[in-house]
C-alpha positions in Angstrom: 128.1 32.3 87.7 125.3 33.9 89.8 122.1 35.0 88.0 121.7 38.8 88.3 118.9 40.0 90.5 117.6 42.3 87.8 117.3 42.0 84.1 118.2 45.7 83.8 121.8 45.5 82.4 122.7 48.6 84.3 122.0 46.7 87.5 123.8 43.5 86.4 126.5 43.8 89.0 124.1 44.8 91.8 123.9 42.3 94.7 121.1 43.4 96.9 121.2 42.6 100.6 118.9 40.0 102.0 116.8 42.8 103.5 116.5 44.6 100.1 115.4 41.3 98.5 112.8 40.8 101.2 111.5 44.4 100.9 111.3 44.2 97.1 109.6 40.8 97.1 107.0 42.1 99.5 106.5 45.2 97.4 105.9 42.9 94.4 103.3 41.0 96.4 101.6 44.2 97.4 101.4 45.3 93.8 100.4 41.9 92.5 103.5 41.7 90.2 104.6 38.6 88.5 108.1 37.7 87.4 109.7 39.9 84.7 109.6 37.0 82.2 105.9 36.4 82.7 104.6 39.9 82.9 103.8 42.6 80.4 105.7 45.9 79.8 103.9 47.7 82.7 104.8 44.8 85.1 108.5 45.0 84.0 108.5 48.8 84.4 107.2 48.5 87.9 109.8 45.8 88.8 112.6 47.9 87.3 111.5 51.0 89.1 111.5 49.2 92.5 114.9 47.7 91.7 116.5 50.9 90.7 115.1 52.8 93.6 116.2 50.1 96.0 119.7 50.2 94.6 119.8 54.0 95.0 118.2 53.9 98.5 119.1 50.7 100.3 118.0 52.3 103.6 114.3 51.9 102.6 113.2 48.7 104.3 109.4 49.2 104.4 107.7 47.8 101.3 105.0 50.4 101.1 107.5 53.2 101.5 109.6 51.6 98.7 106.5 51.6 96.5 105.5 55.2 97.3 109.0 56.6 97.0 110.0 54.6 93.9 106.9 55.7 91.9 107.3 59.3 93.1 110.9 59.1 91.9 109.8 57.8 88.5 107.2 60.6 88.1 109.9 63.1 88.8 112.2 61.6 86.2 109.5 61.7 83.6 108.7 65.4 84.4 112.4 66.3 84.1 112.7 64.6 80.7 109.6 66.4 79.5 110.9 69.7 80.7 114.2 69.1 79.0 112.5 68.4 75.7 110.4 71.6 75.7 
């Protein structure tokens, strides 16, 4: 059995390409992230955000663009949820 790339159960069947893995790992380095098991909740949220965005947008191969786009996407999702609750 192959260990899933992400601890997010919704991404358990995701097998990222070598390019995606390289991009995500470089984004982790740029952000100073540690492994999901070692980090705090904020660290895990950042890792999950990068993974989800990379799964949705495999065409993004620049680590800085991945960071920028992923966190913009997260902010939009939070705004949508807030608007739905009001």
